[in-house]
C-alpha positions as CSV (number, residue, x, y, z in Angstrom):
1,X,-47.2,33.9,97.0
2,X,-45.5,30.5,97.2
3,X,-44.9,30.4,93.4
4,X,-43.1,33.8,93.6
5,X,-40.9,32.6,96.4
6,X,-40.1,29.3,94.7
7,X,-39.2,31.0,91.4
8,X,-36.7,33.3,93.0
9,X,-34.9,31.0,95.5
10,X,-32.0,28.8,94.3
11,X,-31.7,25.1,94.5
12,X,-28.6,23.4,95.8
13,X,-27.4,20.6,93.5
14,X,-24.7,18.2,94.9
15,X,-22.6,16.3,92.4
16,X,-23.6,18.8,89.8
17,X,-20.5,18.5,87.7
18,X,-20.9,14.7,87.3
19,X,-22.7,13.0,84.4
20,X,-26.4,13.1,85.5
21,X,-25.9,16.1,87.8
22,X,-24.4,18.4,85.1
23,X,-27.2,17.4,82.6
24,X,-29.7,18.3,85.3
25,X,-28.1,21.7,86.0
26,X,-27.8,22.6,82.3
27,X,-31.4,21.5,81.8
28,X,-32.6,23.4,84.8
29,X,-31.0,26.6,83.6
30,X,-32.6,26.1,80.1
31,X,-36.1,25.4,81.4
32,X,-36.5,27.0,84.8
33,X,-36.3,30.6,86.0
34,X,-34.6,30.0,89.4
35,X,-30.9,30.0,90.1
36,X,-28.7,27.0,90.9
37,X,-25.8,26.5,93.3
38,X,-23.7,23.5,92.3
39,X,-21.5,21.7,94.9
40,X,-19.1,19.2,93.6
41,X,-15.8,17.7,94.9
42,X,-14.5,17.3,91.4
43,X,-13.2,13.7,91.8
44,X,-12.5,11.6,88.7
45,X,-16.1,11.7,87.5
46,X,-16.7,15.4,88.3
47,X,-15.7,17.5,85.4
48,X,-16.1,21.3,85.5
49,X,-15.9,21.2,81.7
50,X,-19.4,19.8,81.7
51,X,-20.6,23.2,82.9
52,X,-18.4,25.3,80.7
53,X,-21.4,26.8,78.9
54,X,-22.5,28.3,82.2
55,X,-19.4,30.3,82.9
56,X,-21.1,33.6,82.2
57,X,-24.5,32.6,83.4
58,X,-25.5,34.8,86.4
59,X,-28.0,32.3,87.7
60,X,-25.3,29.6,88.3
61,X,-22.8,29.4,91.1
62,X,-20.2,26.7,91.4
63,X,-18.6,25.7,94.7
64,X,-15.9,23.0,95.0
65,X,-16.4,21.0,98.1
66,X,-17.2,17.7,99.8
67,X,-20.7,16.7,101.0
68,X,-18.9,15.2,104.1
69,X,-17.7,18.6,105.2
70,X,-20.3,19.7,107.7
71,X,-19.1,23.3,108.1
72,X,-19.1,23.8,104.4
73,X,-22.5,22.4,103.8
74,X,-24.0,24.4,106.7
75,X,-22.4,27.6,105.5
76,X,-23.7,27.1,101.9
77,X,-27.3,26.5,103.2
78,X,-27.1,29.7,105.4
79,X,-25.6,31.8,102.7
80,X,-27.7,30.8,99.7
81,X,-31.0,29.8,101.5
82,X,-32.0,27.2,98.9
83,X,-35.6,26.1,98.6
84,X,-34.4,22.6,97.7
85,X,-31.4,20.3,97.8
86,X,-31.2,17.9,94.9
87,X,-28.6,15.3,95.9
88,X,-26.7,13.5,93.1
89,X,-23.3,13.4,94.7
90,X,-22.1,9.7,95.0
91,X,-19.4,7.3,94.1
92,X,-21.3,5.4,91.4
93,X,-19.3,2.8,89.4
94,X,-19.9,-0.8,90.5
95,X,-16.4,-1.9,89.5
96,X,-14.8,0.8,91.6
97,X,-16.9,-0.2,94.6
98,X,-15.5,-3.7,94.3
99,X,-11.9,-2.3,94.4
100,X,-12.5,0.2,97.1
101,X,-15.8,-0.3,99.0
102,X,-14.8,1.9,102.0
103,X,-14.8,5.0,99.8
104,X,-18.3,4.2,98.7
105,X,-19.6,3.9,102.3
106,X,-17.8,7.1,103.3
107,X,-19.3,9.2,100.5
108,X,-22.6,7.6,99.8
109,X,-23.7,6.8,103.4
110,X,-21.8,9.2,105.6
111,X,-21.9,12.0,103.0
112,X,-25.7,11.6,102.7
113,X,-26.1,11.5,106.5
114,X,-24.1,14.8,106.8
115,X,-26.1,16.4,104.1
116,X,-29.4,15.3,105.7
117,X,-28.3,16.5,109.1
118,X,-27.2,19.9,107.9
119,X,-30.2,20.3,105.7
120,X,-32.6,19.4,108.5
121,X,-30.9,21.9,110.8
122,X,-31.3,24.6,108.2
123,X,-34.9,23.6,107.5
124,X,-35.8,23.9,111.2
125,X,-34.8,27.6,111.1
126,X,-37.3,28.3,108.3
127,X,-40.9,29.3,108.8
128,X,-44.0,30.0,106.8
129,X,-43.8,29.5,103.0
130,X,-40.1,28.9,103.1
131,X,-40.5,26.0,105.4
132,X,-43.5,24.7,103.5
133,X,-41.7,24.9,100.1
134,X,-38.4,23.2,101.1
135,X,-37.6,19.8,99.6
136,X,-34.7,17.3,99.9
137,X,-34.6,15.1,96.8
138,X,-32.3,12.1,96.9
139,X,-31.3,10.6,93.6
140,X,-30.7,6.8,93.8
141,X,-30.6,3.7,91.6
142,X,-32.5,0.6,90.7
143,X,-29.5,-1.5,91.8
144,X,-30.7,-1.3,95.4
145,X,-33.4,-3.9,94.4
146,X,-30.9,-6.6,93.4
147,X,-31.4,-8.7,90.3
148,X,-34.2,-10.1,88.2
149,X,-34.7,-13.3,86.4
150,X,-35.7,-13.3,82.7
151,X,-39.4,-13.5,83.4
152,X,-39.6,-11.7,86.7
153,X,-41.8,-8.6,86.9
154,X,-40.0,-5.2,86.9
155,X,-39.0,-3.5,90.1
156,X,-41.7,-1.4,91.8
157,X,-41.4,0.9,94.7
158,X,-42.5,-2.0,96.9
159,X,-39.7,-4.4,95.8
160,X,-37.6,-5.4,98.8
161,X,-34.1,-4.1,98.8
162,X,-31.5,-6.8,98.0
163,X,-28.2,-5.0,96.9
164,X,-25.5,-7.3,95.5
165,X,-22.5,-4.9,95.2
166,X,-20.8,-2.6,97.6
167,X,-22.1,0.3,95.4
168,X,-25.7,-0.9,95.6
169,X,-25.4,-1.5,99.3
170,X,-24.1,2.0,100.0
171,X,-26.9,3.5,97.9
172,X,-29.4,1.3,99.8
173,X,-28.0,2.6,103.1
174,X,-28.4,6.2,101.9
175,X,-32.0,5.5,100.8
176,X,-32.9,4.2,104.2
177,X,-31.4,7.2,105.9
178,X,-33.5,9.6,103.7
179,X,-36.6,7.6,104.5
180,X,-35.7,7.6,108.3
181,X,-35.3,11.4,108.3
182,X,-38.8,11.8,107.0
183,X,-40.4,9.4,109.3
184,X,-38.5,10.3,112.4
185,X,-38.2,14.1,112.0
186,X,-40.9,15.0,109.5
187,X,-38.1,16.2,107.2
188,X,-39.6,16.9,103.7
189,X,-37.8,14.2,101.6
190,X,-38.3,12.7,98.2
191,X,-36.4,9.7,96.7
192,X,-36.0,8.7,93.0
193,X,-34.6,5.3,91.9
194,X,-33.6,5.4,88.3
195,X,-32.6,2.8,85.7
196,X,-29.3,2.9,83.7
197,X,-28.7,6.4,82.3
198,X,-26.9,7.2,79.1
199,X,-26.3,10.4,77.1
200,X,-23.9,13.4,76.9
201,X,-21.1,14.0,79.4
202,X,-21.0,10.4,80.7
203,X,-17.5,9.5,82.1
204,X,-15.9,6.9,79.8
205,X,-15.7,4.1,82.4
206,X,-19.4,3.2,81.9
207,X,-20.5,0.7,79.2
208,X,-21.8,3.0,76.4
209,X,-19.1,5.7,76.3
210,X,-16.4,3.1,77.0
211,X,-17.5,0.9,74.0
212,X,-18.1,3.9,71.8
213,X,-14.7,5.4,72.3
214,X,-12.8,2.1,72.0
215,X,-14.7,1.3,68.9
216,X,-13.9,4.7,67.4
217,X,-10.2,4.0,68.0
218,X,-10.4,0.4,66.7
219,X,-9.6,-1.1,70.1
220,X,-11.0,-4.4,71.6
221,X,-14.5,-3.9,73.1
222,X,-14.6,-5.7,76.5
223,X,-18.0,-7.3,77.2
224,X,-18.5,-9.0,80.6
225,X,-19.4,-12.7,80.7
226,X,-21.7,-13.8,77.9
227,X,-23.1,-10.3,77.2
228,X,-26.7,-11.4,78.1
229,X,-27.1,-9.1,81.1
230,X,-30.1,-6.9,80.6
231,X,-30.4,-3.2,81.6
232,X,-33.3,-0.8,81.3
233,X,-31.9,2.3,79.6
234,X,-33.0,5.8,80.4
235,X,-31.9,8.8,78.4
236,X,-30.4,11.3,80.8
237,X,-32.6,14.3,79.7
238,X,-35.7,12.2,80.3
239,X,-34.3,11.5,83.8
240,X,-33.8,15.2,84.4
241,X,-37.3,15.9,83.5
242,X,-38.5,13.1,85.8
243,X,-36.6,14.6,88.7
244,X,-38.0,18.1,88.1
245,X,-41.5,16.6,88.0
246,X,-41.0,14.8,91.3
247,X,-39.5,17.9,92.9
248,X,-42.5,19.9,91.9
249,X,-45.3,17.4,92.4
250,X,-44.0,14.4,94.4
251,X,-45.7,13.5,97.7
252,X,-43.4,14.0,100.7
253,X,-41.7,10.9,102.0
254,X,-42.4,8.9,98.9
255,X,-40.2,7.0,96.5
256,X,-40.6,7.2,92.7
257,X,-39.0,4.8,90.2
258,X,-37.8,6.5,87.0
259,X,-37.3,4.1,84.2
260,X,-36.9,4.3,80.4
261,X,-38.9,1.2,79.5
262,X,-36.0,0.3,77.2
263,X,-34.6,-3.2,78.2
264,X,-31.6,-4.2,76.2
265,X,-29.0,-7.0,76.5
266,X,-25.5,-5.6,76.9
267,X,-24.3,-7.3,73.7
268,X,-27.1,-5.7,71.8
269,X,-26.2,-2.3,73.1
270,X,-22.6,-2.9,72.0
271,X,-23.5,-4.1,68.5
272,X,-25.9,-1.1,68.0
273,X,-23.0,1.3,68.9
274,X,-20.7,-0.5,66.4
275,X,-23.3,-0.3,63.6
276,X,-24.0,3.4,64.2
277,X,-20.2,4.2,64.2
278,X,-19.7,2.1,61.0
279,X,-22.4,4.3,59.4
280,X,-21.3,7.7,60.8
281,X,-17.5,7.2,60.9
282,X,-16.5,4.3,58.6
283,X,-12.9,3.2,58.7
284,X,-11.3,1.0,56.0
285,X,-8.5,0.0,58.4
286,X,-11.0,-1.1,61.1
287,X,-13.7,-2.5,59.0
288,X,-16.8,-3.8,60.8
289,X,-16.5,-2.8,64.5
290,X,-18.4,-5.8,65.6
291,X,-15.2,-7.8,65.0
292,X,-13.7,-5.8,67.9
293,X,-16.0,-7.4,70.5
294,X,-14.0,-9.3,73.1
295,X,-15.7,-11.3,75.9
296,X,-13.9,-10.9,79.2
297,X,-14.2,-12.4,82.7
298,X,-17.4,-11.5,84.3
299,X,-17.7,-9.0,87.1
300,X,-18.1,-10.5,90.6
301,X,-21.8,-10.4,91.6
302,X,-22.9,-9.1,88.2
303,X,-26.7,-8.7,88.4
304,X,-28.4,-10.4,85.5
305,X,-31.3,-8.1,84.8
306,X,-32.7,-4.7,85.9
307,X,-36.1,-3.4,84.8
308,X,-38.1,-0.5,86.2
309,X,-41.9,-0.4,86.5
310,X,-42.6,3.4,86.3
311,X,-46.4,3.1,86.7
312,X,-46.4,5.1,90.0
313,X,-44.7,8.2,88.7
314,X,-46.9,8.1,85.5
315,X,-50.1,7.6,87.4
316,X,-49.5,10.0,90.3
317,X,-47.6,12.9,88.8
318,X,-47.8,12.5,85.1
319,X,-44.2,11.7,84.0
320,X,-43.3,9.3,81.2
321,X,-40.1,9.0,79.2
322,X,-40.0,10.6,75.8
323,X,-36.9,9.0,74.3
324,X,-36.8,5.4,73.0
325,X,-33.5,3.7,72.9
326,X,-32.8,3.9,69.1
327,X,-32.9,7.7,68.7
328,X,-31.4,8.1,72.1
329,X,-28.3,6.0,71.5
330,X,-27.9,7.6,68.0
331,X,-28.0,11.1,69.6
332,X,-25.5,10.0,72.2
333,X,-23.0,8.7,69.6
334,X,-23.4,11.9,67.6
335,X,-22.8,14.0,70.7
336,X,-19.5,12.2,71.4
337,X,-18.3,12.5,67.8
338,X,-19.1,16.2,68.0
339,X,-17.3,16.7,71.3
340,X,-14.0,14.9,70.9
341,X,-12.2,17.8,72.6
342,X,-14.2,17.0,75.7
343,X,-13.3,13.4,75.4
344,X,-9.6,14.2,75.1
345,X,-9.8,16.3,78.2
346,X,-11.6,13.6,80.2
347,X,-9.2,10.9,79.2
348,X,-6.7,12.0,81.9
349,X,-4.0,9.9,83.4
350,X,-6.4,8.9,86.3
351,X,-8.9,7.6,83.8
352,X,-6.3,5.5,81.9
353,X,-4.9,4.2,85.2
354,X,-8.3,3.0,86.1
355,X,-8.8,1.2,82.8
356,X,-5.5,-0.5,83.4
357,X,-6.4,-1.5,86.9
358,X,-9.8,-2.8,86.0
359,X,-9.2,-4.7,82.7
360,X,-5.6,-5.8,82.8
361,X,-6.5,-9.2,84.3
362,X,-9.7,-9.7,82.2
């Protein structure tokens, strides 16, 4: 009875035109039978082109709007009666949070609060299997835990929060709100904290696509500080599968860390991209793309190392990442080379203005 209800009801995905959100929506349509309603404001990182393949898909509905708009969110919940809200919508780039922290608090904290409040109000109108099946899944980041030393154990779900950037602080605030809504109101929440994602459709301000596209064009490759900062890399489609698994099997009120178990120094990521491009797209005029690497002034408060311990999600609900870094980064490079029209579209004036603002003094 419940399975029949779940299979027919849509999920509401916020931020579903962004990098991770669009991959999740596309993957859901490929692998699940239920419909999806996507809500996205279409700011600089929200690109409707990411979902172009779903234009004629009857199970997908796109709504342009802001998660801070209480009337809009309430009306969508009443109209589409989703059985889950999967919440990706967020300002997400650390450098942007340093430039404009207020916008990050407004979207990530206040927006999440509005979404929680409207979803709770909707949930309280449900009864029976609809009420029992409903879930609110909040997608967060490992950056809320702060930074690790070279020999420190990886972040677990019990690691105290210690955010070091306005972005991380705003995500920590939203995590706490989600937790509070479960413990105060009994609202059926789930939270995931992921490591650094990479893969198709990532906006070219993030390290991997930024380096990839600059290297392709023979431009200098900006590397912060000494390049020794370490990140745990998670292929985005593995992340999507992890979120679906938590949505299906996760224990209400719990947090699950989703990590790729692929720690790499930033400089090693950059040189790997250079070498793959030299192999797949050699250029006599550019030569070895490693020569393009340019060390620039470090980012303020740049966390030294992130690493996720994903023992809990593996032990309790059976998820493990499938993609190691080497095949994942090769697949990512190949995707960008095969989708240069998408890249051209994304490289709008707003994107180029941002690069100028962020790197002109470095």
